[in-house]
N, C-alpha and C positions, 0 to 999 in steps of 0.2 A: 485531627491531624494538624490543622492550622494553629492550634494552641502551641504546638511544639516549635513554631517559628519564632516565638517570643522568648525573652529572657535568655537563660543559659541552655535552653533546648531540652530540659529534663522536667518531668512532671510525675506526680504520684496519682493513683486513682482517686484519693480524696480531693486533691486539688482540681482534677478534671471534673469531678462531681460538683464542686462549688462553682466553678467557672461556667459550666454549661447548664447548671440548674436541672440536671437530670437525676432520675432515681439511681441509687447506688448500685442496684443489681444490673441496671441497663449499662452503666459505665463499666462494671466488671466484665460483662459479656463482650462489650466493644473492645476493651483492652485485651482480653483473652484471645479474641479472634484476630485482632491486629498483630499481636505478638506471635500467634501460631503461624501467621503468614509472613512474618519477618518485616512487617511495616513498622513495628515497634520492637525494641530489644531492651532487656533489663540493663540498668547501669550497674556494673559489677561492684564498684566501691560505694554504692548508695542503694541498699536494699529497699525494694518497694517503689523505686523510681524507674522511669522509662525514658528512652530517647528514640529518635527516628532510626529505623533499621535500613538494611541494604536494599530492600524492595523499593523504597521511595527513591533511592538513587537510580535504580534501574528504570523506573518510570520516567524520571527526569531526563535520563540519558536518551531514552527512546523518543521523548518529546523533542529534545534538541536535535536528534537525528532527523526527525520529520521536518523540523524547521529548515535544516540544512538541505534536505532533499527537495523541499518545495522551492527554496530560493535558487539552488543550483539547477534544479530541473527547469525552472523558468528561463534561465540563461541559455541552457543547452537547447531547449525547445525553440527559442528565438533564433539561434544559429542555424538549426536544421530547417526551420521555416523559411529563413532568408535564402537558403540554398535551393529549396524545391518549390517555394511559393504555395505550399499546401498547409493545412491545419495540422499542428503537432500537439500531442497530449503527453503528459506524464501522469500515471495513475498508480494507486496502491490498492491492495486487497483488504477488504473488511468483511468478515463473514463470507457470504457467497456473492458479494457485490464488489464492484470497483468504484473508487472515488477519484475523480480527476483533481490533482493538486497543482497542476501547472498546465497552461494552454496558451498557444499563440495562433492567431487566426490566419487563414489563407489570405493572400493578396488578391485573389480572383473574386469577381462579382458573384459567381456561383460557388458556394462553399458550404461546409458543414457548420451547423449552428449548435453550439454547446457552451458550457460554462464551467469554471473551476468550482469544485464542491458538488458537481452533479454526480449522482449515484445511478449505476446501471447494473443489471444482472451480469456477473462476470462471464458466464458461458456464451453471452451474445456479443462479446467484444473481443478484438484481437488482444488488447492489453490484458483482459481477464483470462483468456485462454493461456497466455504466457505465464501469468501468475499462478493459475491453477495447476499448470503442468509442472511447476517447481515444487509443489507440495508433496510431502510423503504420502503414500497411499492411504494410511489410516486417517490423516488429517483431511485429505481430499474427501474421503467418504463421510467424515463427520460434518464437513461444511456444506456439501451438496444437498439440496432438498430432494425429496422423493420424486417430485414432479418439477420439470424445468419449464419456466415461463417463456412463451414465445413473444418476441417483440415484432417480428415480421414473419412472413411465410418461409423465409430461409433460416430462421433460428433453429438451433439444435434443441429438440425437446426430449430426446431419449438419452438417459444417463450412459447407456452402452455406446451410443454414437459419440457422445462427448468424450468418453474415456478413450475411444479409438482416435479421435482427433487430437487429444492431449498427448497420446503416444507419438503421433506424427510431429507435434510441436516440439517435444523433447528430442526427437531424432534430428530434426533440421535446425533447432535452436532459434526458430522464429515462428511467429503466429500470424495467421491471416483471418480476416473477417470479410465474408462476401455478402454484403447487404443483410446482415443478421440483426443489427440493432437499428438500422435506418435503411429503408428500401432503396435509397438513392446513393448510398455511400459504401465504399469498401475501405479496409484498413490493413496495415501491416504493422507488427509490433515486435520489439526485441527486449531482452531482459536487462534490468539494471541491478547490479550487485553492490553490496557494501564491502567494507574492508575485510570481512570474514569470508566473502565469497557467496553469501546468502542472497538470493533474489529478493529484493525489497520493493521493487517497482518495475514498471514497464514503460517504454517510450513508443509511441505510435505515430504514424503518418496517416491521415484520413483524406480520402479523395472522392469527389463526386464521380458517379459512373460515367459521365460524359468525358472525363479525362482519364479513365482507368483502362489499361490494356496490359497484356502480358509483359511487354517491354517496360512499361511504366511501373508495374508491380515489382519487377526485378530491380529497377533503379532505386525505387523507394525503399525496398528491403535493405539494400546496401546502406542507404542513408540512415535508416532506423538503427541498424546494427552499429554503425559508427557513432551515431548520437548517443546510443545507450552505453557504448564503451567509454565515451567521453565523460558521461555523467557518472559511470562507475568509478572511473579514475578520480574524479573530483570527490567521491565518497570514500576514497582510500583503497579501492580495489586494485591491487598490483597485477599487472599482466592482463588488464582488461582488453587491450588491443589484440591479444592472442586468442581471446575467447571465440 
């Protein structure tokens, strides 16, 4: 693929063979597979030559979106954290896990300890529940393992119980975690949408149990919703404030 970044961006199979010093049959198989998946396309006016296809553009666009999401997410997370003084995360879904791509720490001495890049089972977190709830049923079934790992005694370990919880998340448009990934922390999360309206991330506020209450939960839920709407607007989602 990197060879196509050089010169005029077109190559033939023999040229690829010479440059990579690979067997001709191997190069033929590689080119055939890449062309079948639209990573390479034939050059119409030059038989036997190929150029990069639309699939590479799609991958690059998704990468750029993730960069924008992380950068914008960090700014929004900082604004929310400054309002409430608690730890704020932005996370995305990968397989059956969530990965934190932005984080701002609480200003309190007692606070949640985490880091960007950290990966956790999605079903144990508020952000993960929010993201799982946005998946079509078939994709949700394909992503979930047969057995759900418990991180604390409060973690959901039954797929049936998780599906029931995800139905409640979809109904109320917000997700909660009650000491399911950390025995001393509860969280609330709201969905972040891109310009097409697709849920691409979730924003959460995490609070140690010593500062958690029904009133605080309601207050932080409002902050999470407004923060997620702000981030959605930054990603081009129109009408985010009405979600």
